[in-house]
N, C-alpha and C positions, 0 to 999 in steps of 0.2 A: 522377408526383407530387413535386417533387424532395425528398428526403430528408434536405437540407443547409440545415434549418430553424435550427439557432444556431450560435450561435461561443462560444466558452470560451477563456480561454487560463489558463498557468502564473501564479502572481503571487506573489511575497514582499509577506504584506502586513505584516509587522510584523516585526524582529528586537531580539530582547531582549538584555540581558548576560551571558547565559549559553550563546550562542551562539557557537562555538570558530570556526566557518567549516568549508569542507570537509577542508580536513587535517585539523582537530581532534576531528572525529566519530569514536570509536573502538566504539562500541555501537550497534546497530541492534533495536532490538524496533519487529515488525511483526506487527500487529492485521489480520486481512482472510478472503478466503474464495479460490476454486478460482485465481485470478490470483498472489495470493502464496503457497500452500500447496506445501511442500518436503518433506510427510510425515514431521517432524520429532514422533517419539513420543517424549512428555514422560512415558512409563512407562519405558522403556527406554534414549532414545537419551540417549548424553553428552553435557555443553556444549558449547559451539562454542568451540575451539581456534583460535590463527592457524594450522594443518595441515590441521583442516576448520573453517573458519569458520560452516558451516550445523548443525554439530551430527552431520550426518550424512555421507556420502560424495557428495564435490560429484557432479551440481549434484541431489544428492535426489530424489525420485519427484515431477515436476510433473504438469502437466493439457495441457502443449507435450507437443510427439514424445516417444517415449520416449527415456530416457537425456540431452533433450535440456534445458538450463535456460530457468527461466522468467525474469522480469525482476529479479528476487533475486539468481540465481547470475550472472546477467549482470555487474551493478550491483555486486559482490562481485569481478570479473574486471576490470572495468573501473577500480575503483579499487584495485587488488591493491598496485601502486608508489607508489603517493599516501596512501593514507592504508586499511592493511588493516583490515579490517571484522570483530567477534565478531556474527554475525546470530543474536536469539533469534526465531525464529520462530513464534509460534501461530497464525497463521492455519490455517484450517479449510474444504476445498471443501464449496459448499452452503450454508454460512453467512452468516444474516443481520446484522442488528446484533444481534438480541437471541442472536447467536450469540458474535460477538465481546464482548459483555455476560459470556458464558459465558469466553471464555477472559481479560480480564482481572479477573473475580472470583472467578474458581475456578480458575485456572492463572498470569496472574502476578503479583496481589499477592499469596497466599502466598507465591509463591517470592523474595520479596524483603523479605516479614518476619522478622524472627529467629528465628521458631520457627514452621517448615514447620508447616502443617495440616492437611495428608493424609499420607497415606499413599505415595502416588507423587510428591507435592513433596519427601517425606521421601531417596525413591531417587533423584531430580534431584541434590539436596547432598552423599549420600553419595559419589558419584561423581566430588566435588572438594573439595579441601581449602576452598575461598573460598568456592563458590558461586556465585551471580549476584553480579557486582560490576560497579557502574557508579555515574558522579555524572552530576549534572544539566549539565555544563559539556561532557563528550564523549559524550554519547548522541542516538541521532534517533528520536523515537519516530512510528512511520508506520502508517495506519490507511484500506486501500483496502477500502472496504464499498459495497452500496447495488444491486448489479446486481440480487442475487435478493430484494431490498426488492422495489425495483421491478418488476421479473417478479411476483408474487406479490400486490402489492399496489393496485397502480395507482399514478394520479394522487392519489387521495383521502388516501392512507395514508402517504404521506410526510412530511410535517409533522411525526408522531408518532414516527416513524423518526429523524429529524435532529433534534430536541429528545432521544430516545434517546440518539441518538451524543453529543451534546453536553455530556449528562450524565454520559456516561462521562468523556470525553475531560476535561473536572472534577477526576473522581474520581482519572486519572491526575495530573493537578494539583497535586492536594491533597498525592500521595504523594509526588514530587520533581519529575515528570517536567516539561521548561522546553523543551524544542523538539520543534516536531512539526511533522509534514509530512502534510495529507491528499491523499487522493486523490479525484478527481471519478469519476465513472464515464463510460465511451467512448458513442460514439452506437451505444447496441443496437439501434436501429430499423435500420443497417444491416449486420449480421450476417444470416449464415444463418440463422437462427433464427426472422426475420423475413421470409417469401416477398415479402407482401403489407404494401405502408403502409397505417398506418394513419392514418387522419384525426386533427386536432385534436391538443391537445399533448401528446408524451410524457411519462413518469414520469421518465425520463432527467432532462430537461432541468430536470423540477418540482427533484428532486432538486439538481440542479447550483449551481440558484438559491438554495436555500434552503441548501445547505453555503455559498457565499461568505458570505453575509448573516448565518449564524449563526459564521463564523468573524472576519469582521470583528469583531462582538460582542464575542465569545471576546475578540481581540487586543485591545480596549480597556478592557475590564475587566480583564485581565491585562498590565499594563505589560511584567513580568519573563518573558514565552513570545513563543519564535518559532514564526511562527505561518506556515507555508508551504502552498498549495495549486499543486499539482502538477495538470494539466490531462491526463488520457489522451485526453479526448475531442479536446483540440487534436492531439495526436499520429496518435490512430487519423483525425481526418479528414483529415489532409495526406496521409496513406497511402492513402486508401480515395477520395481525391481526385485522385491524382498517382500510383499504381501501380509505374510501371517507372521514375520519376523516382528513387523509392527503392528501386529492385531489387527489387521486385516483380514480379510475371509481371502481364501484361495481361488482363482480364478475372476476376480472381480475389478481386473485392472479394467479391462471398457466395457466394464456394464453398467447401464442405467439403470440405475435405484441398487445399488448396491453396498457396500460399505464402504467406498474410494468416489464415487459418483452419483450424486443424488440423480442429474441428468446427462442431457449429453454432453456440456460444457462444463455445468456446476459442483462442486467437492461436496461432501459431506460437511456435517461439524466435527465428524472426528479428526477430516482430514483438515480441516481450518485449525482443528487443535496442533495436528504436526507441524501446520506453519508459524502459530503463534510460540510453540516450543522454540523451535528454530530461531527465532526474532527476539526472544530474551537472550537467547544463548549470544547470540550473535552483539548483542546489547552489553551484557554485560562484558565480553571480549572487547567490547571499546572502553579504553582505559583514560582517564581524565589525562586533561591536558596537563603536562609537567615542565615550568618553567626554568628550573635547575639544570 
């Protein structure tokens, strides 16, 4: 059975007036799960600085090989000479959209409020004279979630989770966020976790389809928001279709511990770098808003 059933691509859906272009991005807020997690501890870790842009010693603790960066670390490295980033990474391995709700409501929103509402956030802000400082015109908000949702819920559970996700994006917008990069899910049916292809439509496809539908609606309803969809599906698909062409080993398409996959579902640092490379290209293609 051919596993290459769907095609998705990255898309700049809309560019709003507060999009600074890639060179103007100073802060990156990340919400998501294991693919984004650098094990930043909001109880004990300091805020990111130019010296430690992740807030923890580079590359953090990732789900790639030990001591190796995921796409977040690779992105920081690739943009270091062009636009040094401060990364606020709220992602937590294993989280679904419900976990992203916790990241946004219980961690991020209190952290930017005038008066922190929990003891651990007071600890964060006490380690910095200025706390978390950002503006709508120099900050990008990225969300990469859905793999765990799809794995746990199946096709029928996807619509409700997408609705919840965009309610959270709406909440971020209400709190001042204007620049969004939403990341779809990769073709997990091609990972080592799925040894025998399943017939019919995959939940991953349902997720990616609905993500784009709702992203377009959100952009239509929020003219001042920049909405970008990066397709990890596209990146993973091209590597899995032609691994040798991209510097990976032949036969590693479904191999745990190979050049593409660390284990049954997590990609290697080299694969994460492919993600970072494509993210940079996508963001460079999002031109600044022209009022003329």
